[in-house]
Each structure stands twice: as C-alpha cells, then as structure tokens.
C-alpha positions as CSV (number, residue, x, y, z in Angstrom):
1,M,77.5,189.6,150.4
2,N,78.3,192.5,152.7
3,A,80.7,195.4,152.9
4,V,82.5,193.8,155.9
5,Q,83.3,190.7,153.9
6,A,84.7,192.7,151.0
7,S,86.8,195.0,153.2
8,S,88.4,192.1,155.0
9,L,89.2,190.6,151.6
10,M,90.7,193.8,150.3
11,A,93.1,194.0,153.2
12,R,94.5,190.6,152.1
13,L,95.1,191.6,148.4
14,P,98.3,192.9,146.9
15,Q,98.8,196.4,145.7
16,V,98.0,196.9,142.0
17,R,98.4,199.6,139.3
18,G,94.9,198.8,138.0
19,E,91.6,199.2,139.8
20,L,90.2,197.3,142.8
21,A,86.6,197.9,143.8
22,E,84.5,196.4,146.6
23,N,81.0,195.0,146.2
24,A,81.1,196.0,142.6
25,P,77.9,195.5,140.5
26,L,78.3,192.8,137.8
27,A,74.9,193.0,136.1
28,E,76.0,195.9,134.0
29,F,78.7,193.7,132.5
30,T,76.4,191.0,131.4
31,W,74.1,191.0,128.4
32,F,71.3,189.6,130.5
33,R,71.7,192.6,132.8
34,V,71.0,190.5,135.9
35,G,73.0,189.2,138.9
36,G,74.6,190.2,142.1
37,P,78.0,192.0,142.8
38,A,81.6,190.8,142.9
39,E,83.0,190.8,146.4
40,V,86.0,192.5,144.8
41,L,86.4,193.5,141.1
42,F,89.9,193.8,139.7
43,R,90.6,195.5,136.4
44,P,94.4,195.1,135.7
45,A,96.4,197.9,134.1
46,D,98.2,195.4,131.8
47,R,99.5,191.8,131.6
48,D,102.3,192.4,134.1
49,D,99.9,194.0,136.6
50,L,97.7,190.9,136.3
51,A,100.6,188.5,136.7
52,A,101.9,190.3,139.8
53,F,98.4,190.4,141.4
54,L,97.9,186.7,140.8
55,K,101.3,185.9,142.2
56,G,100.5,187.9,145.4
57,C,96.9,186.9,145.8
58,P,96.4,184.3,148.6
59,A,95.8,180.8,147.3
60,D,92.5,180.4,149.3
61,V,90.9,183.5,147.6
62,P,88.6,182.4,144.7
63,V,89.4,184.1,141.4
64,T,86.9,184.3,138.5
65,V,87.5,185.9,135.2
66,I,84.8,187.4,133.0
67,G,84.8,188.9,129.6
68,V,82.0,191.1,128.1
69,G,79.3,188.9,129.6
70,S,77.6,187.9,126.3
71,N,77.4,184.2,127.3
72,L,77.3,184.6,131.1
73,L,74.7,184.4,133.9
74,V,75.7,185.8,137.2
75,R,73.5,184.5,140.0
76,D,71.6,186.9,142.2
77,G,73.8,186.4,145.3
78,G,76.9,187.6,143.5
79,V,80.4,186.2,143.2
80,K,82.7,185.5,146.2
81,G,86.4,186.3,146.0
82,V,87.9,188.4,143.2
83,V,86.4,188.8,139.8
84,I,88.8,189.9,137.1
85,R,87.7,191.8,134.0
86,L,90.3,192.7,131.3
87,G,90.0,196.1,129.7
88,R,91.5,198.3,127.0
89,A,95.1,197.2,127.6
90,F,94.0,193.7,126.4
91,A,92.0,194.9,123.3
92,G,94.5,195.6,120.6
93,A,95.3,193.9,117.3
94,R,98.4,193.9,115.1
95,K,99.2,192.1,111.8
96,I,102.0,189.6,111.8
97,G,103.3,188.7,108.3
98,E,100.7,188.3,105.5
99,T,98.1,186.1,107.2
100,R,98.3,186.3,111.0
101,L,96.8,188.6,113.5
102,E,97.8,189.0,117.2
103,V,94.8,190.1,119.3
104,G,94.2,190.9,122.9
105,T,91.6,188.7,124.5
106,A,89.4,191.5,125.6
107,M,88.9,192.4,121.9
108,L,85.3,191.8,120.7
109,D,85.0,188.9,118.2
110,A,83.3,191.3,115.8
111,M,86.2,193.7,116.0
112,V,88.7,190.9,115.4
113,S,86.8,190.1,112.1
114,R,87.0,193.8,111.2
115,A,90.7,194.0,112.0
116,A,91.3,190.9,109.8
117,M,89.3,192.5,107.0
118,E,91.3,195.7,107.2
119,A,94.5,193.7,107.1
120,G,93.4,191.7,104.1
121,I,93.2,188.4,106.0
122,E,90.4,186.1,105.0
123,G,89.0,183.3,107.1
124,L,88.1,185.1,110.3
125,E,84.7,186.4,109.0
126,F,82.8,183.9,111.1
127,Y,83.8,186.0,114.2
128,R,81.4,188.7,113.0
129,G,78.5,186.4,114.0
130,I,79.8,185.6,117.5
131,P,79.0,187.8,120.5
132,G,81.6,188.2,123.1
133,S,85.4,188.6,123.2
134,I,88.3,186.4,122.1
135,G,89.1,185.3,125.6
136,G,85.7,183.6,125.7
137,A,86.1,182.3,122.2
138,L,89.4,180.6,123.2
139,R,87.8,179.2,126.4
140,M,84.9,177.5,124.6
141,N,86.2,177.1,121.0
142,A,83.5,179.5,119.8
143,G,82.3,179.1,116.3
144,A,79.6,180.1,113.8
145,H,78.8,179.9,110.1
146,G,81.1,177.0,109.4
147,G,84.2,178.3,111.3
148,E,85.6,177.5,114.7
149,T,88.3,179.0,116.8
150,K,90.4,175.9,116.5
151,D,90.5,176.3,112.7
152,V,92.4,179.6,113.0
153,F,94.3,179.3,116.3
154,V,98.1,179.4,116.2
155,E,99.0,180.1,119.9
156,A,97.9,182.0,123.0
157,E,99.5,183.7,125.9
158,A,98.0,183.1,129.4
159,V,98.7,183.8,133.0
160,T,98.4,181.0,135.6
161,R,96.8,181.3,139.0
162,Q,100.4,181.5,140.4
163,G,101.2,184.5,138.2
164,E,103.3,182.7,135.6
165,I,103.1,183.8,132.0
166,I,102.9,180.9,129.6
167,R,102.2,180.2,125.9
168,L,99.9,177.5,124.6
169,T,99.9,175.6,121.3
170,P,96.9,173.9,119.7
171,A,98.0,170.6,121.3
172,D,97.9,172.3,124.7
173,M,94.4,173.6,124.1
174,G,92.7,170.3,123.5
175,F,89.9,171.8,121.3
176,S,86.6,170.0,120.9
177,Y,83.0,171.2,120.2
178,R,82.5,174.3,122.4
179,H,85.2,173.2,124.8
180,T,88.9,173.3,125.5
181,D,90.9,171.2,128.0
182,V,93.0,174.0,129.5
183,A,92.9,174.6,133.2
184,G,89.9,176.6,134.4
185,D,92.1,179.1,136.3
186,L,94.2,180.1,133.3
187,I,93.6,183.7,132.1
188,F,94.2,184.2,128.4
189,T,95.8,187.6,127.6
190,S,96.4,187.4,123.9
191,A,96.2,185.0,120.9
192,I,97.6,184.6,117.4
193,L,95.1,183.7,114.8
194,E,95.8,182.8,111.2
195,G,93.7,183.1,108.0
196,R,94.5,183.4,104.3
197,K,95.5,186.3,102.2
198,G,92.3,187.8,100.8
199,D,90.5,190.7,99.1
200,K,89.2,193.3,101.5
201,D,86.0,193.9,99.5
202,A,85.2,190.2,99.3
203,I,85.9,189.8,103.0
204,A,83.6,192.8,103.9
205,R,80.8,191.3,101.8
206,R,81.1,187.9,103.6
207,M,81.0,189.7,107.0
208,A,77.9,191.6,105.9
209,E,76.2,188.3,105.0
210,V,77.1,186.8,108.4
211,Q,75.7,189.9,110.2
212,E,72.5,189.9,108.1
213,H,71.9,186.2,108.9
214,R,72.4,186.9,112.6
215,E,70.0,189.8,112.6
216,N,67.3,187.8,110.8
217,A,67.7,184.6,112.8
218,Q,68.6,185.7,116.4
219,P,67.0,188.0,119.0
220,I,70.2,190.2,119.2
221,K,68.3,193.3,120.2
222,S,66.9,191.6,123.3
223,R,68.7,191.1,126.7
224,T,69.9,187.6,126.0
225,G,72.9,185.4,126.7
226,G,73.4,184.0,123.2
227,S,73.0,180.3,122.6
228,T,71.7,178.7,125.8
229,F,72.4,175.0,125.2
230,K,75.1,173.2,123.3
231,N,73.9,171.3,120.2
232,P,73.8,167.6,121.0
233,E,75.8,165.3,118.7
234,G,74.0,164.9,115.4
235,G,71.2,167.4,116.4
236,K,70.1,171.0,117.0
237,A,69.3,172.2,120.4
238,W,66.7,174.7,119.2
239,Q,64.8,171.9,117.4
240,L,64.6,169.8,120.5
241,V,63.4,172.8,122.6
242,D,60.8,173.6,120.0
243,A,59.6,170.0,119.8
244,A,59.2,170.0,123.6
245,G,56.8,172.9,123.3
246,C,59.0,175.5,125.0
247,R,59.0,178.3,122.4
248,G,57.7,181.4,124.3
249,L,57.7,179.6,127.7
250,K,58.1,182.0,130.6
251,V,59.3,182.0,134.2
252,G,58.9,185.3,135.9
253,G,60.6,187.9,133.7
254,A,62.5,185.3,131.7
255,Q,61.2,183.9,128.4
256,V,62.3,181.4,125.7
257,S,62.7,183.5,122.6
258,E,59.9,183.2,120.0
259,M,62.4,184.0,117.3
260,H,65.0,181.4,118.1
261,C,64.2,179.0,120.9
262,N,67.8,178.3,121.9
263,F,67.9,181.8,123.3
264,L,66.6,182.9,126.7
265,I,65.5,186.5,127.1
266,N,65.2,188.9,130.0
267,T,61.9,190.6,129.1
268,G,62.7,193.5,131.5
269,N,62.4,192.5,135.1
270,A,63.9,189.0,135.2
271,T,66.2,187.8,138.0
272,A,69.1,185.4,137.4
273,R,67.0,182.9,139.3
274,D,64.2,183.3,136.7
275,I,66.5,182.7,133.8
276,E,68.3,179.7,135.4
277,T,64.9,178.2,136.5
278,L,63.6,178.6,133.0
279,G,66.6,176.9,131.5
280,E,66.3,174.0,133.8
281,E,62.6,173.6,133.0
282,V,63.5,173.6,129.3
283,R,66.1,170.9,129.9
284,A,63.6,168.8,131.9
285,R,61.0,169.0,129.2
286,V,63.5,168.2,126.4
287,K,64.7,165.2,128.4
288,K,61.1,164.0,128.9
289,T,60.1,164.4,125.2
290,S,63.3,163.3,123.4
291,G,65.5,161.6,126.0
292,V,68.3,164.1,125.2
293,E,69.9,165.8,128.2
294,L,70.9,169.3,126.9
295,Q,74.1,170.8,128.3
296,W,74.3,174.5,129.2
297,E,76.5,176.6,126.9
298,I,76.0,179.7,129.0
299,K,78.4,179.9,131.8
300,R,76.8,180.3,135.2
301,I,78.7,181.7,138.1
302,G,78.1,182.9,141.7
303,E,75.8,182.2,144.5
304,A,72.0,182.0,144.7
305,A,70.4,185.0,146.6
C-alpha cells in the first residue's frame, strides 16, 4: 500500500472533527503487535462525527472497524480503505437505575466489570476475564467463566454504513455461541447491560478469582490474540490441539503456547503470515487426527504482503 493510494483516497473522504491519518500503522493497536498499515485510519470525535463521516463516505470505499486488537490479526499487507478505531469518547459508563449500566463500546471489558462493581451491580464479573472491549464482546457474544454477553444484554446503539443511528434489541442481535447475526458493517457505539443488585465486596472477590484463574491458565503476559479457535460443539479446542501434538509447535516467530494450546504467541519476531500459517497448520493437524474442523475465533483482516 503506497502513499499515492492513500492520498487519492483522502481526497474523496468527508471533513471530520476527529482524526484522519494516511498509511497509519496498525500493529501497535493489536496484541500480537504484527501487521501492515491502514490506507486511512479514522478516529471519530464522537458518535455524531462517526455518523456524519459514514453518511458522506463513498459507498465503494471499504470500511473496517477495530477495537483494542485483543482478538485481531492484521495481515502484513495492511488494510485497504478506511479503518475506524473508536477512542475515549466511546469509553464512558453510567449507572441506570439499580441494576443497569450504559457503557461505551470502546470501554475495556475489564473496566466494565470494575464499573459494575463500583455501582454495586452483580453479574458482570465474567468480563474481568475477557480481553478486549465491549464493541468486540457485542460482535462475538464474548463470554467466560459461565457468563456470556447475551446473558446481560439489554440493548445497543449502532451506526449503519449509511450513517443512520439505530438501536438493537436482543431479538435484533441473534446471539449464538461466539456469534451474532447483525450486519457486519454496523458499528456499535454503546450498550446497556443488566446484572443484579449485589454487594461490592463480594463482587470484588469474584472478580479477583476470575483474574487469578486467567493469570494461572492463560499466557496473558505474551503477545497473543486470545483464544484462537472456537470450541466445537461438545468439545474443547485446546484438547483437540493438544491431542494433535501441536503444543509448542512453531512457524517462524509464531508458536502454539505451551501453557494453553488454544493460544498462539508472537515470540518476538513473528509476522502475521507466520501466525496465520501456524493456525492453519494446527487446523489441518486437528482435522487429520480427530476429524474436527476448527473455526477461527480470532478475526483476520487485510491483505497478504
């Protein structure tokens, strides 16, 4: 992707109050720390800035939204079109009544659990064990430790590709395991989540238990993208990967974690190609040994180098 490409695209984009940047590096926004640049990166000032931009953005320009990059692999050739990343204006939280929390979708899942604890709302502790932000949690019905987003979801606000602001109910979302049925080009901006009235100290203890389990069971201090593959129905992805002999398997600078083999790791000098090639090799070996075709949970975007 070259500067001429980006400049010609910039000339076609509407004016914004937020930030537009050409050939913007994306690796720094992903937990793997790999991948090429965005042709143009847009960071909207607020919801109305986002809506106005989408309304004025030519229909033939690809638009991709990213969160904090915890479950994302950006390919080495970068991402064509506009990449949108929501910032601080989308990261607030406020209590509604006794048991509900309205949160911006750029808010980290862990911070949502903390905000719920401080508000005396029980039932959102499971978010303490999920990397990423609420936007991603809505998109993939993220869950952990016996809880899922669908269990606490009340409604969400989103902006369509045409710049229309809409609200979605549980019926609109079509939640299933690590999946929702909403259109891929919708950009979530906020959500209302509901728990139960609870004791702050008890909630804090439960959050500490969730975090301790995560630290002891997952390679969270490594450059990783979280759970790589979805659990197949009635089974565990990590067990299939282990049984296929893939624990510790390497391709270039990428490795299957020794600690938890449903995690891939950038050992320091991996490329996105190394990581994706390793993941596909794991899928092939699992298919050969068990007959199960694992599905990627990590979102992969962009072009090969």
